[in-house]
N, CA, C and O of each residue as an XYZ file, in Angstrom:
496
protein
N     -13.883    -12.973     13.417
C     -12.814    -12.459     12.592
C     -11.455    -12.768     13.229
O     -10.549    -13.250     12.548
N     -11.312    -12.499     14.507
C     -10.033    -12.726     15.166
C     -10.174    -13.879     16.139
O     -11.090    -13.905     16.960
N      -9.261    -14.833     16.042
C      -9.230    -15.921     17.014
C      -8.644    -15.394     18.312
O      -8.397    -14.194     18.440
N      -8.426    -16.258     19.256
C      -7.820    -15.832     20.508
C      -6.422    -15.290     20.274
O      -5.722    -15.724     19.359
N      -6.025    -14.347     21.099
C      -4.685    -13.775     20.967
C      -3.604    -14.836     21.140
O      -2.514    -14.712     20.581
N      -3.901    -15.863     21.903
C      -2.917    -16.916     22.132
C      -2.473    -17.575     20.823
O      -1.301    -17.917     20.664
N      -3.408    -17.752     19.890
C      -3.046    -18.410     18.637
C      -2.063    -17.579     17.824
O      -1.387    -18.125     16.952
N      -1.960    -16.275     18.079
C      -1.012    -15.442     17.360
C       0.417    -15.731     17.784
O       1.350    -15.457     17.030
N       0.603    -16.277     18.973
C       1.945    -16.462     19.507
C       2.380    -17.923     19.586
O       3.559    -18.196     19.808
N       1.467    -18.855     19.413
C       1.766    -20.270     19.591
C       1.874    -21.051     18.287
O       1.690    -22.268     18.304
N       2.162    -20.416     17.172
C       2.146    -21.124     15.893
C       3.261    -22.141     15.756
O       3.080    -23.147     15.070
N       4.404    -21.920     16.379
C       5.530    -22.840     16.180
C       5.364    -24.158     16.928
O       6.110    -25.103     16.672
N       4.407    -24.241     17.843
C       4.214    -25.466     18.620
C       3.177    -26.389     17.987
O       2.885    -27.455     18.529
N       2.627    -25.996     16.859
C       1.564    -26.755     16.226
C       2.086    -27.510     15.022
O       2.797    -26.943     14.192
N       1.740    -28.784     14.916
C       2.013    -29.567     13.717
C       3.480    -29.696     13.356
O       4.370    -29.640     14.205
N       3.697    -29.872     12.051
C       5.021    -30.137     11.486
C       5.569    -28.860     10.845
O       4.814    -28.100     10.238
N       6.862    -28.623     10.974
C       7.478    -27.429     10.396
C       7.334    -27.461      8.877
O       7.757    -28.425      8.239
N       6.738    -26.409      8.283
C       6.595    -26.381      6.827
C       7.902    -25.985      6.154
O       8.849    -25.552      6.811
N       7.937    -26.136      4.856
C       9.071    -25.675      4.056
C       9.285    -24.192      4.375
O       8.338    -23.407      4.348
N      10.503    -23.820      4.669
C      10.786    -22.451      5.094
C      10.378    -21.423      4.042
O      10.045    -20.287      4.382
N      10.402    -21.813      2.762
C      10.012    -20.862      1.709
C       8.559    -20.428      1.867
O       8.221    -19.271      1.619
N       7.699    -21.361      2.282
C       6.288    -21.026      2.467
C       6.109    -20.135      3.694
O       5.311    -19.198      3.676
N       6.850    -20.430      4.755
C       6.773    -19.578      5.945
C       7.263    -18.162      5.636
O       6.676    -17.182      6.093
N       8.343    -18.064      4.855
C       8.853    -16.744      4.493
C       7.885    -16.000      3.568
O       7.735    -14.783      3.678
N       7.236    -16.718      2.669
C       6.234    -16.088      1.802
C       5.063    -15.571      2.648
O       4.542    -14.483      2.403
N       4.664    -16.357      3.633
C       3.594    -15.939      4.536
C       4.019    -14.679      5.296
O       3.218    -13.765      5.491
N       5.269    -14.640      5.716
C       5.768    -13.464      6.429
C       5.816    -12.235      5.522
O       5.500    -11.129      5.960
N       6.209    -12.422      4.266
C       6.224    -11.290      3.320
C       4.811    -10.750      3.105
O       4.612     -9.539      3.012
N       3.837    -11.648      3.027
C       2.448    -11.204      2.881
C       2.026    -10.407      4.111
O       1.388     -9.361      3.991
N       2.385    -10.904      5.293
C       2.096    -10.192      6.535
C       2.706     -8.789      6.498
O       2.044     -7.809      6.839
N       3.960     -8.701      6.084
C       4.623     -7.400      6.044
C       3.975     -6.465      5.029
O       3.923     -5.255      5.253
N       3.484     -7.001      3.928
C       2.772     -6.170      2.951
C       1.492     -5.601      3.566
O       1.158     -4.436      3.357
N       0.785     -6.435      4.324
C      -0.429     -5.950      5.002
C      -0.071     -4.888      6.045
O      -0.793     -3.903      6.198
N       1.029     -5.082      6.756
C       1.455     -4.087      7.739
C       1.780     -2.766      7.051
O       1.433     -1.701      7.562
N       2.443     -2.826      5.896
C       2.726     -1.592      5.143
C       1.429     -0.906      4.729
O       1.331      0.321      4.771
N       0.436     -1.692      4.332
C      -0.861     -1.113      3.968
C      -1.486     -0.424      5.177
O      -2.000      0.689      5.065
N      -1.442     -1.086      6.335
C      -1.969     -0.480      7.553
C      -1.247      0.811      7.905
O      -1.881      1.798      8.278
N       0.082      0.807      7.787
C       0.849      2.021      8.067
C       0.508      3.144      7.091
O       0.439      4.309      7.482
N       0.295      2.796      5.824
C      -0.075      3.807      4.832
C      -1.436      4.414      5.173
O      -1.630      5.621      5.034
N      -2.369      3.585      5.615
C      -3.679      4.105      6.016
C      -3.559      5.007      7.241
O      -4.212      6.048      7.316
N      -2.729      4.612      8.195
C      -2.502      5.454      9.372
C      -1.879      6.796      8.968
O      -2.291      7.850      9.452
N      -0.892      6.744      8.086
C      -0.264      7.983      7.618
C      -1.269      8.860      6.876
O      -1.267     10.082      7.026
N      -2.125      8.231      6.077
C      -3.160      8.988      5.373
C      -4.137      9.634      6.331
O      -4.563     10.769      6.119
N      -4.497      8.913      7.393
C      -5.400      9.486      8.393
C      -4.777     10.676      9.098
O      -5.434     11.695      9.311
N      -3.505     10.544      9.460
C      -2.818     11.674     10.094
C      -2.672     12.847      9.132
O      -2.832     14.002      9.528
N      -2.371     12.554      7.875
C      -2.246     13.619      6.879
C      -3.577     14.352      6.696
O      -3.600     15.579      6.604
N      -4.676     13.610      6.644
C      -5.993     14.246      6.523
C      -6.271     15.152      7.715
O      -6.743     16.277      7.556
N      -5.974     14.653      8.907
C      -6.241     15.431     10.119
C      -5.394     16.697     10.185
O      -5.850     17.729     10.678
N      -4.154     16.619      9.686
C      -3.242     17.749      9.835
C      -3.212     18.708      8.647
O      -3.040     19.913      8.831
N      -3.378     18.187      7.435
C      -3.107     19.014      6.267
C      -4.304     19.276      5.360
O      -4.260     20.206      4.555
N      -5.357     18.497      5.463
C      -6.521     18.699      4.603
C      -7.264     19.945      5.068
O      -7.566     20.073      6.255
N      -7.563     20.864      4.154
C      -8.313     22.054      4.580
C      -9.744     21.662      4.969
O     -10.222     20.601      4.566
N     -10.411     22.484      5.727
C     -11.802     22.172      6.072
C     -12.632     21.955      4.801
O     -12.516     22.703      3.830
N     -13.448     20.942      4.831
C     -14.267     20.589      3.667
C     -15.657     21.197      3.821
O     -16.038     21.604      4.919
N     -16.423     21.262      2.715
C     -17.724     21.924      2.770
C     -18.723     21.255      3.731
O     -19.637     21.915      4.224
N     -18.559     19.996      3.988
C     -19.435     19.299      4.933
C     -18.775     19.370      6.308
O     -17.592     19.058      6.449
N     -19.535     19.777      7.314
C     -18.983     19.956      8.657
C     -18.339     18.664      9.162
O     -18.937     17.590      9.097
N     -17.134     18.784      9.656
C     -16.371     17.685     10.273
C     -16.052     16.532      9.326
O     -15.653     15.464      9.789
N     -16.214     16.711      8.016
C     -15.899     15.634      7.075
C     -14.416     15.288      7.123
O     -14.042     14.118      7.051
N     -13.583     16.302      7.243
C     -12.133     16.056      7.329
C     -11.810     15.151      8.517
O     -11.041     14.200      8.379
N     -12.387     15.438      9.672
C     -12.134     14.640     10.867
C     -12.701     13.221     10.738
O     -12.092     12.257     11.201
N     -13.864     13.109     10.111
C     -14.477     11.787      9.907
C     -13.595     10.936      9.000
O     -13.362      9.760      9.280
N     -13.106     11.528      7.914
C     -12.223     10.799      6.994
C     -10.956     10.372      7.726
O     -10.512      9.232      7.587
N     -10.375     11.278      8.504
C      -9.144     10.962      9.234
C      -9.356      9.808     10.206
O      -8.550      8.880     10.255
N     -10.431      9.863     10.972
C     -10.699      8.802     11.954
C     -10.973      7.478     11.247
O     -10.500      6.435     11.697
N     -11.722      7.500     10.157
C     -11.991      6.262      9.429
C     -10.707      5.637      8.891
O     -10.539      4.419      8.952
N      -9.810      6.452      8.369
C      -8.533      5.927      7.882
C      -7.698      5.350      9.019
O      -7.066      4.306      8.858
N      -7.694      6.016     10.158
C      -6.943      5.515     11.307
C      -7.510      4.193     11.812
O      -6.758      3.267     12.115
N      -8.826      4.106     11.903
C      -9.458      2.861     12.348
C      -9.191      1.745     11.334
O      -8.876      0.617     11.715
N      -9.319      2.063     10.049
C      -9.063      1.061      9.016
C      -7.611      0.577      9.072
O      -7.352     -0.614      8.901
N      -6.669      1.483      9.309
C      -5.270      1.098      9.442
C      -5.051      0.144     10.606
O      -4.302     -0.826     10.486
N      -5.699      0.415     11.725
C      -5.584     -0.476     12.881
C      -6.198     -1.839     12.581
O      -5.624     -2.867     12.942
N      -7.355     -1.859     11.927
C      -7.993     -3.131     11.575
C      -7.130     -3.948     10.616
O      -7.033     -5.168     10.749
N      -6.509     -3.282      9.660
C      -5.632     -3.987      8.713
C      -4.465     -4.628      9.455
O      -4.099     -5.767      9.167
N      -3.880     -3.908     10.404
C      -2.758     -4.468     11.163
C      -3.194     -5.691     11.965
O      -2.496     -6.705     11.985
N      -4.337     -5.596     12.621
C      -4.837     -6.743     13.387
C      -5.182     -7.913     12.474
O      -4.896     -9.067     12.792
N      -5.791     -7.607     11.353
C      -6.159     -8.664     10.409
C      -4.908     -9.328      9.839
O      -4.902    -10.531      9.576
N      -3.852     -8.542      9.649
C      -2.601     -9.083      9.115
C      -2.028    -10.152     10.036
O      -1.662    -11.234      9.578
N      -1.949     -9.861     11.313
C      -1.368    -10.833     12.229
C      -2.290    -12.047     12.389
O      -1.815    -13.174     12.530
N      -3.590    -11.817     12.366
C      -4.522    -12.943     12.464
C      -4.388    -13.865     11.258
O      -4.341    -15.086     11.410
N      -4.328    -13.292     10.073
C      -4.216    -14.101      8.856
C      -2.864    -14.823      8.817
O      -2.793    -15.988      8.426
N      -1.794    -14.131      9.224
C      -0.478    -14.763      9.258
C      -0.496    -15.992     10.164
O      -0.010    -17.055      9.779
N      -1.052    -15.850     11.361
C      -1.075    -16.961     12.318
C      -1.943    -18.113     11.810
O      -1.558    -19.276     11.930
N      -3.111    -17.800     11.243
C      -3.984    -18.864     10.730
C      -3.345    -19.583      9.554
O      -3.477    -20.800      9.424
N      -2.650    -18.840      8.691
C      -1.980    -19.456      7.547
C      -0.815    -20.325      8.013
O      -0.634    -21.441      7.525
N      -0.036    -19.820      8.947
C       1.090    -20.602      9.477
C       0.583    -21.903     10.116
O       1.162    -22.970      9.913
N      -0.489    -21.801     10.879
C      -1.060    -22.988     11.529
C      -1.562    -23.990     10.480
O      -1.343    -25.193     10.615
N      -2.231    -23.493      9.443
C      -2.744    -24.386      8.390
C      -1.598    -25.094      7.680
O      -1.696    -26.285      7.387
N      -0.515    -24.380      7.399
C       0.623    -25.017      6.739
C       1.230    -26.086      7.633
O       1.618    -27.150      7.151
N       1.314    -25.817      8.915
C       1.897    -26.777      9.847
C       1.023    -28.021     10.011
O       1.534    -29.120     10.222
N      -0.290    -27.842      9.913
C      -1.210    -28.968     10.081
C      -1.540    -29.662      8.765
O      -2.204    -30.699      8.761
N      -1.083    -29.097      7.646
C      -1.349    -29.689      6.346
C      -2.804    -29.557      5.917
O      -3.313    -30.403      5.181
N      -3.480    -28.500      6.372
C      -4.879    -28.274      6.005
C      -4.957    -27.161      4.960
O      -3.960    -26.511      4.645
N      -6.162    -26.960      4.432
C      -6.355    -25.891      3.454
C      -6.017    -24.538      4.079
O      -6.235    -24.315      5.270
N      -5.485    -23.650      3.257
C      -5.194    -22.309      3.739
C      -6.498    -21.580      4.026
O      -7.503    -21.828      3.360
N      -6.495    -20.678      5.015
C      -7.726    -19.967      5.366
C      -8.157    -19.039      4.237
O      -7.333    -18.388      3.594
N      -9.452    -18.995      4.014
C     -10.002    -18.066      3.027
C     -10.213    -16.726      3.698
O     -10.426    -16.653      4.908
N     -10.153    -15.677      2.917
C     -10.342    -14.350      3.477
C     -11.064    -13.454      2.483
O     -10.701    -13.373      1.310
N     -12.077    -12.796      2.977
C     -12.780    -11.795      2.169
C     -12.270    -10.391      2.481
O     -12.699     -9.411      1.873
N     -11.354    -10.312      3.431
C     -10.885     -9.004      3.872
C     -10.262     -8.171      2.751
O     -10.515     -6.967      2.710
N      -9.459     -8.737      1.837
C      -8.934     -7.891      0.759
C     -10.048     -7.230     -0.074
O      -9.926     -6.066     -0.458
N     -11.111     -7.958     -0.347
C     -12.222     -7.381     -1.116
C     -12.935     -6.300     -0.303
O     -13.295     -5.253     -0.840
N     -13.137     -6.553      0.979
C     -13.794     -5.562      1.847
C     -12.933     -4.305      1.940
O     -13.446     -3.189      1.856
N     -11.631     -4.487      2.113
C     -10.720     -3.348      2.186
C     -10.740     -2.552      0.882
O     -10.775     -1.322      0.909
N     -10.719     -3.237     -0.249
C     -10.753     -2.551     -1.545
C     -12.042     -1.739     -1.702
O     -12.012     -0.611     -2.192
N     -13.166     -2.316     -1.286
C     -14.442     -1.583     -1.383
C     -14.456     -0.378     -0.446
O     -14.978      0.678     -0.802
N     -13.885     -0.531      0.746
C     -13.841      0.580      1.698
C     -12.969      1.714      1.169
O     -13.335      2.885      1.275
N     -11.819      1.369      0.602
C     -10.928      2.394      0.047
C     -11.591      3.075     -1.154
O     -11.500      4.294     -1.300
N     -12.248      2.304     -2.002
C     -12.940      2.890     -3.165
C     -14.075      3.810     -2.714
O     -14.259      4.889     -3.277
N     -14.829      3.389     -1.710
C     -15.915      4.229     -1.197
C     -15.353      5.519     -0.602
O     -15.912      6.598     -0.798
N     -14.252      5.397      0.119
C     -13.614      6.589      0.672
C     -13.127      7.527     -0.424
O     -13.236      8.747     -0.299
N     -12.596      6.960     -1.490
C     -12.140      7.783     -2.612
C     -13.307      8.538     -3.243
O     -13.173      9.711     -3.592
N     -14.441      7.874     -3.389
C     -15.624      8.528     -3.961
C     -16.069      9.690     -3.072
O     -16.396     10.766     -3.574
N     -16.081      9.476     -1.757
C     -16.471     10.546     -0.826
C     -15.526     11.735     -0.955
O     -15.967     12.883     -0.991
N     -14.237     11.460     -1.025
C     -13.261     12.552     -1.135
C     -13.399     13.268     -2.475
O     -13.312     14.495     -2.529
N     -13.613     12.524     -3.550
C     -13.805     13.141     -4.867
C     -15.017     14.061     -4.860
O     -14.952     15.179     -5.371
N     -16.112     13.603     -4.291
C     -17.331     14.422     -4.215
C     -17.071     15.681     -3.381
O     -17.489     16.776     -3.757
N     -16.380     15.520     -2.253
C     -16.093     16.675     -1.393
C     -15.214     17.690     -2.125
O     -15.435     18.895     -2.010
N     -14.229     17.214     -2.871
C     -13.351     18.119     -3.618
C     -14.137     18.830     -4.716
O     -13.970     20.032     -4.920
N     -14.996     18.091     -5.424
C     -15.792     18.699     -6.492
C     -16.761     19.745     -5.924
O     -16.969     20.789     -6.542
N     -17.341     19.479     -4.777
C     -18.235     20.461     -4.146
C     -17.467     21.726     -3.781
O     -17.968     22.838     -3.945
N     -16.252     21.545     -3.287
C     -15.444     22.687     -2.891
C     -14.990     23.510     -4.094
O     -14.909     24.736     -4.015
N     -14.693     22.835     -5.215
C     -14.218     23.528     -6.413
C     -15.347     24.310     -7.085
O     -15.151     25.437     -7.541
N     -16.500     23.710     -7.138
C     -17.614     24.360     -7.834
C     -18.463     25.033     -6.843
O     -19.465     25.649     -7.206
């Protein structure tokens, strides 16, 4: 999933400089992923601090930790994808494919289902 950390910092030394518009678009995508990671981190902290205890023991803490871990993974994946995309543009190769958006969407949907079930159990 993640290449060496060195590739995250050495993108400008590879290949030919791409059109700046493409580099800026790549950076905007990176920043959108970072915002998503920050939102997940904020959600994890909010769950840990403000969610009342749920009917299943430690479910609140499990949800909080999962959101925090997912937020960290999104941030790492963002920088990895940014670097791989920048390198591909510089080398004139195909852009890297990623299944991560689909995996993230499924994880968020699964988390939503768990929270909905927990809320319904608590209400009824």
